[in-house]
N, C-alpha and C positions, 0 to 999 in steps of 0.2 A: 267166092269165100266159102260156099257150101261144099266145095270140094274137099276142104280140109277138116270139115266136121264129119264124124262117123254118122253114116246113114242110119235111118231107122230100120229095124229088122224087117224082113220081107213080110212077117205075119202082120205087123201093125200097118205097113203100107197097104196090104191087101184088105185089111179091116176098114181102113179109112175110105178105100175105093169102093168097097161093097156097100158100106152103110151110107153112101150118098143117095142110094135107093131106099126110100122108107119102107119099101114092101119086101125087102130082102128076107128070105126065109131064116129063122133063127138057127135051124139045124145047120144050114150052110156056114153060118158064122161060127158056131160051135165047133164044126169040123175043121175050120182054118186055125182057130185058136189051138185046138188039140194037137195040131201038127207040130207045135213047139211045146213039148211036155213041161219044160221049166217055166215058160210063160203061164201055161194053163195052171200050174201048181201055185204059182204067185198070185194069180187071179183068185183062185179059191181061198187062199190064205187071207187076202184082203177082204173078200166077201164075208168070210166068217168071223172076222175080227169085229171089235167094238166100233170100228170105224163106221160100219153100217148099222150095227145094233139089231140084226135080224133076229126074230124069235126063235127060228129053228135053223139047223145046220143045212148048208147047201152042199150037195155031194158031187155035182157035175156042171160043166159049163153050160150045157143046155138049160139046166134048172137056174143057173145064175142069170142067164139072159132073160129067162121067163119071169123071175121074180124081180130083178132090178131094171130091166128094160134095156133096149138097144143103146140109148144114148150113154147111159151110165157105164155099161160094159166097154163101150167104145173109148170112153174117156179113161177107163182104167187101163186098158190095153195100151193106150198111147202113153200114159204116164209111166207104166212100168217099163215099156219099151225105151222111152226117152231116157230114164235113169240108167238102164243097162247100156245105152249107147254112149253115156258120158262118164262112165267109169274112169277114174284117174288112171291114165296110161303112163304115168311117170313124168308128167309135165312139170319138171322142176320150176318153181317160181310162180306157179299159180296155186293158190290155196284152195283146193277143192273142197276141203272140209268146211271152210267158211262159206264157200258158194252153196253147198247143199243145206247148211244151217239156214242161210238167208232164203234160199229157194223154197225148201219145206215149210220154213216158217211163214212165208207169204202165202203158200198154198193153203196150209191150215188156217191161217187167219182169214183168208178169203172165203174158205168154205164155211167157217163158223159165222162170219158176217152175213154171207148170202142166206145161211139157214135162219138167221134171225130176221131178215128183211125180205127175202124172195127165194123161198125154197127151190123154185124152178132153176135157179142160177147156180145151185151148189156145185154141180159137177163142172160146169164151165169155169166158175170161179176158182176151183181147186186147180184145174189145168192151167188157167191163165196165170195163177200165182207161181205155179211151178216152173212154168216156161218163161217168166217175166225177165230173168236175167240171163236167158240163153245167149243173147248178144255179147255178154263178157267172154264166154268160151269161144264164141265165133271170132271175136277179135283177137283173143290170145293165140288161137291155133292158126289164124290166117295171117297175122301181122305182129308176131311176138316182139320183134325188136321195136316196133312202134308202140306196142301196148305196155311193155314193161315200165317205161317212164311214167305212164298214166298211173299204174298201180303204186308206184313209188310216191308219186306226188300225192295221191289219195291218202296213202299211209301216213305221209307227213302232215296230213290235216289241211291241205291247201284249198279245200272246198268239197262239195259233195262229188260223188263219183261221176254223176252225169255232167256236172259243170266242168270237171277236170277233163273228161273225155272230150267235150265240146271244144275246150281250149286247145287241146293237143291234137285232136283228130278231125274236128269239124262236125262231128256227129257223136251220138252217145249208144250205149248198149241197148237202150229201149228201142230205138229206131231200128238198129240192126236186127234185133230180136223179132220185131213185128215184121219186117221184110222177109226173114227166114221162114216164119210161120206161114206167110202168105204164100211163098214159094212151095211149101209143103201141102197146100190147099186146104188149110184150116179155116174155119168160119171167119168172116170179116169182123164180127163183133169181138171175137177173141183176139185177133191181130191188132185191132184197134186199142183194146184194153192194155195189151202188152206194150204197144208203142207209146202210150200215154200214161204209164204207170208212175212216172216221176213228174208229171205236169202238175202245176199248181191250180190251174182252174178246174171248173167242173163242167166240162161240155156236154155231158150226158146228164139225164135226170137223176135226181137223188135216188140212191139205191140201185142204179144201173150197174152193169158189169164194170165199166170203167171207174166208177166211184169206188166200188168195192175193192178193186184191185190196187188202186192208188192208196187207199187207206191201209190195206193188208200189208203193202210194202213198208209203210211207216211203222206199223205194229211190229212187223218182223225186225225191222232195224233197231227198234227198242230192245227186243228180247235177245238180239244178237250183240247187243253192246255198241252198235255203230252209231246210235243216237244216245246222248246222255240222258239220265234219268230225269233231269230237269224239264225235258220235253214231254214227259208223260201226259201232263194236263192238256197241253196243246193238241198232242196226237188224239187223245180221247175226244176232245171237243170237235176235232176234225172229223172223226168217225161219226159222231152223232149228227153233225151238220151236213155231211156229204152222203151218208148211207141211210140216215133216218132211223138207225138203231136206238132203241130205248137205253137210258142209262144203266138200268137194272141188267138188261141183257148184255151190255157192254162190259159191265163189271164181271158178270159171270164168265164172259168169253176170256177176259184178261186173266181171271184166277185160274182158268183150266187150260190155258194155252200151252204152258211149258210141258204138261203131262201129254197133251194131245200131240205136240210136236215130237216128243220122245217116242211115243207109240208109233207114229207115222214113220219115223226114221227107221224103227226096228222092222216094220212090215216091209219097207223098201230096201232094207239091208244097206243103209247108207250112214256112214259115221257123220255126226254133226257137232261133236264136241260139246262143250259146256254152254248153256244158255243162262240168261239172267231170269231168276224167278220173279213173279209178280210182287211178292212181299218185299223183296230187295229193291225193286224198282220204286215201290211206294215209300219205303224207309228212306232211300237215297233222295228221292224228290222232296219229301218233307224236310229232310236235313238241308237240302239245298235252298228250299223256300225259306227255312229258318235263317239259314246263313245270309241270304239276300235280305230278309227282314232286318236282321241284325245290322248288316252292312248299310241298309237304307237308313236305319236309325243313327248309326256312326256318322253316315254322310249328312244326315239332317243336323245333328249336333255339331259337326265340324263346320257345316254351312252357317249354322246359328252363330257358332263362335266367330267365324269369319265376318258374318254381318255385324255382330256386336263390336268386334275389333274395328271395323269399318266405320260404324256409327261413332265409336270413341274417338277414332282418328278425325272423323269429320267434325265432331264438336271441338276437338282441340284445335283443328285448323280454322274453325269458325271463330272460336274464342281468340285465337292468335290474330286472325284477321280483324276481329272487332277491337282487340287491344291495340293493333297497329292503327286501325282507323281512328280510334279514340285519341291515340297519341298524336296522330297526324291532324286531327281536328279540335284538339283541346289545348287551351293556354296552360303552359306548364306552371306558371306562378299562381294564377287565380283559380284554376280548375274549370273556368267557363269555356263556352266554345270559342274557338280562335277566328281570325279573320277569314280563313278559307271556309270554315263551317258556316259563318255568318253569310258570306257572298252566295254560297250554294243555297242555303235555306231561303234567302230572300228571293232569289230566282223562283224557286219552287212555290213559295207562297203567293207570289205576285200572279204566276200562272193559274194556281188553284182559285184565288180570289176572282179572277177574270172569269174563268170557266163557270164558277158557281155563284157569281154576282154577290159576293160576300165582302164585307169591309176587311180592311188591312191597315195596321198602324205600325209606325217605326218611332222609337225613342232613342235619341243620342244623348248621352250625358257625359259631362267632363268635370273631374274633380278640380275645384276652385284652388288657385295658388298652390298647385302640387309641387311646382318647381322649388318653391321655397322650403317645402318640407324636406326635400332631398337635400337642398343646400344647407340647411340649418341642422337637420337631425341625421342626415346620411341615407344611403340608398336602402339600407336594411329597414329603417323606419319607414321610407316610402313603400317599400314592398309590403310592410305590414298593413299600412293604410289601404293599399290596393287589394289586399286579400280581404280586409274587413268590408270594404265597399262591395266587393263580389259576393261576400256571404249574405249581405243585405238583399242584393239583387236576386240570388238564388232563392232565398226564402220567400220573397214577396212575389216573384214572377212564377216560380214553380212550374206547373204544367200548362199555364196559360199561354206560354210562348218560348221563345229562345232567348236567353241572356248570353251576350258574348263581349269578350274584350276586343274592341275595335282597333286599339293601337295606343301605346303609352298609357296615359291616364284616362283615355276615352273609351267609353263602353256603349253598347247598343242593346236594344230589346225589340224583338219582332213580335207582334201581337196579332195573329190570325183571328179574324172574326170579331175585333174589338173596334167600336166606333170612336169618335173623337172624345165623347163625354168619358167613357170608360178608360180611355187612354190617359186623359188628364187626371183622373182620379188616381190611377196607379202611378203616374209620373210624380204626382204630389206626395204619395206614400213613400216612394223611393226618396225623394228629396229630404223628407222629414227623418226617415229611418237612418240614412247615411249621415245626416248631420247630427243625430243623436248618439252616434257609436263613438265610444272612446277607444282609442288604440293605446295599449300600454306600451311604452318604450322607455326601458330604464326606470327612472324615477318620475318620468312625465306621462301625461295623459294627452294624447293628441287628438283632435278633432278636425274634420274637414267638411266643407259644404260642397255643393254639387249644383251645376247649371245644366238645365235639360231643355232640348228642343224636340218637338214632336211633328211628324208628318202623317197624315191620314188619307187613305184611299177609300172614297165612298163606294157603296155597292153600285155596280152598273156604271161607274165613271169610266171615261176613256182610259185605256191602259196606259201605264207609264213604264219607263225603263227603271230598273233598280237604282241606277246612278242618279236618276232625277229624284227618286224618293229620298235618297240619302242626301242629296244636295239641299232639298227643301228642309229636311230635319236639321242640317248643319246650319242653315241660314237662321233659323230659330234659335239654335243654340248659341250662335255668335251674338244674336241680339240679346239674349239672356245674359251673356257675359257683359255686353256693353251697357245693359241696364242695372248692373250693380251685382251680378251673380246671385247664387242661391235662389234660383227661381226656375219656373216652368213657363215656357212661351210656345205657342203654336198658333195656327190660323184662328182667328176670332179672339185672341187674347185681348 
């Protein structure tokens, strides 16, 4: 793959080789750089720019080496040589302007981050940021037909560049770039920072070169428009967490980044096109946050509306079910519970009385000579009498128990918690109340009497079946009829 990349100029290769010896004379390095007048002029231009902010002008390479030190000048020579080696040679289809915008953005952001957290890493951070995307050019120039679909998929928004590369190629430009730099003999720390500059984890210590370059790559993506402004807060939080930079220093870095990027691009004579200024990023991020807040409120209101509708529907269904249940368990003529409701309730109350050792009583009552009412006055008169008796029962029983129409002219009352004495008292009240009622029918006033039989389950008694309890009450009712009607009979009568 390296065969398809332009090689570094001879001067840069020689400088890299010589500076492996920490004791190399400055004069010999200066002589090597001065063999390339164009490179020497660029080094002096950068040295005297605000990039370094030196207090006095530097007039020679020897003086620059003395003032800035061996490591800084080595980094500068490497950077300038690298930029010259990758000038766009008419490679149609690869956006070199966007490439340099991203690369110089990463380099400047990395240098500023390092200046804030570890000034000893400034130069290495700048170079690592500058070289971080070298693998893109390597992939393009060595396997153009394979890399073109990657760039197209990335442009369509199918994922991050590294993710798309991994899907199409099985590797990414970060790994390729790290391998190339290792092949050039650059320090392992720099190669590792390039290899991991898109990694999510933080393998190195906070503020280390890897953390700085990873965060710088995201900062550059924001200013290059490759990340939406809505990511601004996340990127800033990541910078603070991974590099240890203070929030004030980070704010200052973001505010001055666009200007520093433009200045660096000018020094390196590299076109980078337009970048996004920090104020625009902040404004767009705020607008997006407001939009999300409004949308969240809209969603909340919509959710609340749907919940209210669901609750209304649930109430409607509940009311419908209750109405259906009431119809299914209510006698249509008298409005009392019907036989179905009576049977179910008696089962429940017997089980509860047994579990709680409480008394339970049952009254059966039958209207006396009711057939004669129907035969003499008609069924409408009979229905009126039934409704009148039911009204008396409803009034007197109330919440004490359940009053039900058992069938025909026969009624029943279930009395939970009522002993025999209380049951007899209520039964007598029912007898007198029904006998006292006059039912108007035409010009007549109809009266009926009622016979009642009671069955009482004492607390703690052996459990009985519902049918047995009904049968006992029915036996006493039959005896009341045989004894002359209009009376209450029960055990102990």
